[in-house]
C-alpha positions in Angstrom: 0.0 0.0 0.0 1.4 3.4 -0.9 0.5 5.9 1.8 0.2 9.7 1.5 1.1 11.2 4.8 -0.3 14.7 5.3 1.7 16.5 8.1 4.8 14.5 7.4 7.0 17.0 9.1 5.1 16.9 12.4 6.2 14.9 15.3 3.8 12.0 14.7 4.3 12.3 11.0 8.1 11.9 11.1 7.7 8.7 13.1 5.1 7.4 10.7 7.1 8.3 7.6 10.1 6.4 9.0 8.0 3.4 9.9 6.4 3.3 6.4 9.8 3.7 4.7 11.2 0.8 6.6 8.1 -1.4 6.1 8.3 -4.4 3.7 4.5 -4.0 3.1 4.1 -0.3 2.4 5.7 2.7 0.7 5.3 6.4 1.5 4.9 9.8 -0.1 5.3 12.6 2.5 3.5 15.9 2.1 5.4 18.8 3.5 5.0 22.6 3.3 8.6 23.7 2.6 11.1 22.8 -0.1 13.9 22.4 2.5 11.8 19.8 4.3 11.4 18.0 1.0 15.1 18.1 0.3 15.9 16.5 3.6 13.4 13.7 2.9 14.9 13.1 -0.6 18.4 12.7 0.9 17.0 9.8 2.9 15.4 8.3 -0.2 11.8 9.3 0.8 9.4 10.5 -1.9 7.8 13.8 -1.0 5.4 16.5 -2.3 5.5 20.2 -1.4 1.9 21.4 -0.8 0.2 23.7 1.6 -3.1 22.8 3.3 -4.2 26.4 2.6 -4.0 25.6 -1.1 -6.7 24.1 -3.3 -8.3 20.6 -3.2 -6.8 20.0 -6.7 -3.3 20.8 -5.4 -3.7 18.2 -2.6 -5.2 15.7 -5.0 -2.4 16.1 -7.6 0.1 15.4 -4.8 -1.7 12.3 -3.7 -2.2 10.7 -7.1 -1.2 7.1 -7.3 -1.5 6.5 -3.5 -3.7 3.9 -2.0 -4.3 5.5 1.4 -4.1 8.9 3.1 -3.2 9.6 6.7 -4.0 13.1 8.0 -1.8 13.9 10.9 -1.3 17.7 10.3 -1.9 20.4 12.8 -1.4 24.1 13.0 0.6 23.7 16.3 0.0 25.2 19.7 1.7 28.6 19.0 -0.8 29.7 16.3 -4.1 31.4 16.7 -7.6 30.1 16.2 -7.5 31.3 12.6 -4.8 28.9 11.7 -6.4 26.1 13.6 -9.6 26.7 11.5 -7.6 26.8 8.2 -5.3 23.8 8.9 -7.0 21.4 11.4 -10.5 21.9 10.0 -10.5 23.2 6.4 -7.2 21.5 5.6 -8.6 18.2 6.8 -11.9 18.6 4.9 -10.0 19.5 1.7 -7.9 16.4 2.1 -11.1 14.3 2.5 -12.4 15.9 -0.7 -9.2 15.2 -2.5 -9.4 11.5 -1.5 -13.0 11.3 -2.7 -12.0 12.9 -6.1 -9.2 10.5 -6.6 -11.0 7.4 -5.5 -8.6 6.8 -2.6 -10.8 4.9 -0.2 -8.6 4.3 2.9 -8.3 7.4 5.1 -6.9 7.6 8.7 -7.5 10.7 10.7 -5.4 11.6 13.8 -7.9 13.5 15.9 -7.9 14.5 19.6 -8.8 12.6 22.7 -12.6 12.7 23.2 -13.1 15.2 20.4 -16.4 13.4 19.8 -17.8 14.4 23.2 -18.2 18.2 23.7 -18.5 17.9 27.4 -15.0 16.5 27.6 -13.2 19.2 25.6 -10.3 21.1 27.1 -11.5 24.6 27.5 -8.0 26.0 27.2 -7.8 24.8 23.6 -11.4 24.8 22.6 -11.0 26.1 19.0 -8.7 23.1 18.4 -11.3 20.7 19.7 -14.0 22.3 17.6 -11.8 22.0 14.5 -11.1 18.3 15.2 -14.7 17.5 16.0 -16.0 18.9 12.7 -13.2 17.5 10.6 -14.0 14.1 12.1 -17.7 14.7 11.3 -16.8 15.4 7.7 -14.9 12.1 7.5 -17.8 10.2 9.1 -20.2 11.6 6.6 -18.0 10.7 3.6 -18.1 7.4 1.8 -14.4 6.7 2.7 -13.2 3.7 4.6 -12.1 5.7 7.6 -10.4 5.2 10.9 -10.4 8.0 13.4 -7.7 7.7 16.1 -8.1 10.0 19.1 -4.8 10.0 21.1 -4.5 11.2 24.7 -1.8 13.6 25.8 1.2 13.3 23.5 4.6 12.8 24.9 8.0 12.4 23.3 9.1 9.4 25.3 10.2 6.3 23.4 7.2 4.1 22.5 6.6 0.8 24.3 4.5 -0.8 21.6 1.7 -1.3 24.2 -1.5 0.7 24.3 -5.1 0.8 25.4 -7.7 1.5 22.6 -11.5 1.8 23.0 -14.3 4.0 22.0 -14.4 5.7 25.4 -11.4 5.9 27.8 -10.4 7.8 30.8 -7.8 10.5 30.0 -4.2 9.4 29.7 -1.0 10.0 27.7 0.7 8.2 24.9 4.1 8.4 23.2 3.9 9.9 19.7 5.9 6.9 18.4 3.1 4.6 19.6 0.5 6.7 17.9 2.5 6.3 14.6 2.8 2.5 15.2 -1.0 2.3 15.8 -1.6 4.2 12.5 0.7 1.7 10.7 -1.1 -1.3 12.2 -4.5 0.2 11.4 -3.9 0.6 7.7 -4.8 -2.9 6.9 -6.5 -4.1 10.1 -10.2 -4.6 9.1 -11.3 -4.3 12.7 -10.4 -0.6 12.5 -12.4 0.1 9.3 -15.2 2.6 9.8 -14.2 2.8 13.5 -13.3 5.7 15.9 -11.4 5.2 19.1 -9.5 6.8 22.0 -5.8 5.8 22.4 -3.6 6.0 25.4 -0.6 4.0 26.7 -1.4 0.6 28.2 -0.3 -2.9 28.7 -1.6 -4.5 25.5 0.4 -5.0 22.3 -1.0 -2.7 19.5 -2.2 -5.4 17.2 -4.1 -7.1 20.1 -5.5 -3.8 21.3 -6.9 -3.1 17.9 -8.6 -6.5 17.7 -10.4 -5.6 21.0 -11.9 -2.2 20.1 
C-alpha cells in the first residue's frame, strides 16, 4: 500500500514516515509545506510533495495521485491562533477528504484529539482546536471513505513501548507519539479498525491485540 502522509514534518508524521519507509509491506509519499523539508526527505530516499493545506483541493489531489491510502496527521501547532487552527486542522482536513474522494482513494486515517467526539470532555484552554477536530471528524464520518479516526491522549516524546489501550471511550491518559505512529501503521490494513473511531492511550496490550479488541 502506498500511503500519502499529510503532516509528514510533524512529530507523529516523522515517526510514521520512517515506519512506512522501513516497512516491507508499504511505501510512502510525504506531504510537507517547505522545499527544504522535501530536500531532507529526498536525501533519505523518501518521496515527497510540497503542498500547503491552505492551497486548493486540486493541489492536494495532484500530490496524492497514485497513492492507496491517506493519513491526516497535520496540525497548526500550539503557538498559532484560532484562525490557523480553523484553516489547517478543519478546512485542511476537509480539503484532504475531498481530494481522497475525487481520486477514489478509499482508505483514510485521521489523527484526531482525545474525546473530540464528546463536547462535554473538551479542554476549555484549547477549545478552538477541539471544535476543529470535532467537525473534521464529522466530515470524514459523513463521507463514503473507509475511515479510521484515532483520538490519542496527551502526546509525549518518550520512546514508545508498543503497548496501548484502545477503546471508543477511555479515561484521559497520555501516549508516546511513536506509539501513535505505530498504531496508524497497524490500522492501515486491520479490518477491525475500518469505519471505527477510538481513543488511544498508553497501556499494557500490544498494539495489534488492542486493535482487535476495540
